[in-house]
N, C-alpha and C positions, 0 to 999 in steps of 0.2 A: 654675820659672824664670819671670821676668817678661818680657813681651815688650815690644819698642821699640814705640810708638804715637804718633802725631802730632796725629790727630783724636780728638775725644771720642766716645764712644758714646752715643747717644740713647735712653734708656729713657723711655717713656710708661706711664703707670697710668691705668686707667679704674675709677672706684670707683663702684657703684651703690646705696650704702647710702643709706636714706632717714632715719635717725634721725642725731642728734649728742649724744652719741657714737656711732660705728657698728662692731658687729663686723665688719662688710665692709671698711671703712677699717682697721680695725686689722689684718686679714688683709691687706689690701693692703700697709701700711706694713712687716709684718714680712717679706713677698714681697721687696719693693723694698728692704730693708736687706739681705737676704740675696743679691739677685743684684748689688747695688752692691759688697758685700765681696768676692764672687768676680771679679768685675771689675778692682776696683783692686788685688785681690792678684795679678792676672794683669798688672798695670801699665798698665791702661787708665783712662784719664780717663772719668768719667760725668756726662751732664747729665741730670736727672730733671724730668720734669714731670708732675703729678698731676691728672687731669680729674674732678672731683667732678660727677656727672649729676644730683645733687639740686637744685642751682644753675642748671641748664641745661634743668628739664623744661619751663618755657612754650617756651622758643627750640624745643626740640625738637618739641615739638607744632604750634607755627606754622608751623615749617619742613616737617612733613607736611602741611600744610593748603596752604600756600603754593607751598613748593619753594625757597622762598631762605632760607637761613640769616642768622641775625644776626650781627655780628661776633664775639660771645662764643662762639658754636657754630662757626662759621667758623674760629676759633683754634684750639679743640677739636679738631676735625677733621683740621685740619692738623697738630696735635701728634701724633696718631695715625698719621695715613697716611705721615708722615714718618720715624718713629721706627725705630731699628734693631731694638729689641725692644718687646713690648708685654705688659703684665700686666692681665688684664681680670678684675675681681671682681664678682660680683652676689650679691644675697641670692635665696635660692629661695623661690617662692610658687606652690602648688599644683603642687609637682613641676618646676617649670622656673624658667629665668632669669625676671626681673622685665620688667614691661611696658617701664619707663623705659629698661632695659638694652639690651631688642631695638629700642626704638625710635631710640635713638641709633645703634644699627650699622645701621639700615634707612636712615638720612640719607648714609650714606656709600656711595661708588660701589662697586659690585660688585668693580670689578677692582684697588681700591685698596688691597687689602691683600693683595696676590697675593706670595706667599714671605716676608710678613712673621711674625716668629718670634713665637709668642704663647705666654704661659703663661696657663692658664685656671683659675680658682677659684671658689669660691662658698661662701656661709655659711648655716645654718640652724638650726631648733629643734632638730632630730632627724637623726641618721645615717641615717632612712630615706629621706632626700632626697639623699643623696651620688648615687646614679645620675643624677641631673641633669647631673653634668657630662658624662656618656657618651653620655646620649640626648637632650641638648639643646644644651648649649655646644660639644662637640666638632663636631658637624654642622654646626652654623650657622658656624664657623669652616673647616671643610672646604668648605661651600659658597663660602664668599668665597674660598678657595684660600691660605689662610693654613698656616703650617707651625706645629702645635700640640705643644709638648713632650709625650713620653710619660707625665710624672707630672701628674694634675691634682689640684689641692688643695682638699678641702671640710673645712670646720670648723663641728662643730655645737657646741651650747650645751656639753656636757660636755668638748669636748676643750680649753676654756681654763682647765679648773681641775686641771693636771699635777700629778704627784706626784713628777717626778723619775726615775722608773723608765723608762729607755730602752726596755723591752719593752713598755711600755703608752701611755708618752709619744710617740705616733706623728705627731704635728702638727708638731713641731720638726723631727723628721726628713724627713717630707714635704716641707715647707718648704725645708730644706737641697738635699733631691735634685732638685726641681724648679727651682730657683734655679741649680742647677750646670747642668741640662740648657737653661734658658734662655740663662745666659752663655755657655755653649759655642756655641750658635748664632750669638749676637752676635758673638762672637769669629770665627767661622767666616765672618760676613759681613763683618766688617771685614779679615781676611784675604783673602776673595775679591775685594774692592773694591780691596785694594793690589796683587794679583797681575794683576788687569785691565789696571791703568796701567801694568804692566811687560809688556803684552802675552802673560802666560801663560794657561794653561788654569782656568777658573772652575769649581770644584766646584758642582754643583746642591744646593741645599737639601735636598733629598732624601736625598742620600748622606750630608750632614751630620747628618740626624737619624739615619738608619740607624747612623752610626758610635756615637750615642750609646746605641744599645739595647744591653741586656747580653747576653753570647753565651749560648745555649742547649745 
């Protein structure tokens, strides 16, 4: 059933791919489209902004040295911190996120992502690097007090050559599942904001996240 909404939801996508074209950007685009579909099917208007870190590399380095962001970097940071939901995708190098990805989040204030709904994703040449999502990305966003959806999405090189078998083509399934979780948190945030204007109780994000977890 569609929800009656008035304000659009803001989704920001951070892609740390270094090449053009980039598998990191490709994964980011597929996740974005899946989240957009979930939200529009529920009756929400969605505004999407993509932040390509490749074009901000020099600005990020200068900010780390001087402490002052360029206008372009300040705009990117504002897009991330003001969003209702965030998709963050990085390539994996040496079993962790890229230096560019980490440096961008280093220039964001430690409290700016508190309570932010985040979908973490990564790409790499081999499935052996998939644990980087759990031992690198998830702790990073936990430190920033963001709310990371349960399903993180990793795409290795072999994941892009699917054969249409739902039992083996797990990437499309993971994309849909993660998108559903992020969309659910974003809808919950919108609902909480609406209830707050009516002086009703706001459900904490932690409780919203628990509601998404499968029953044991």
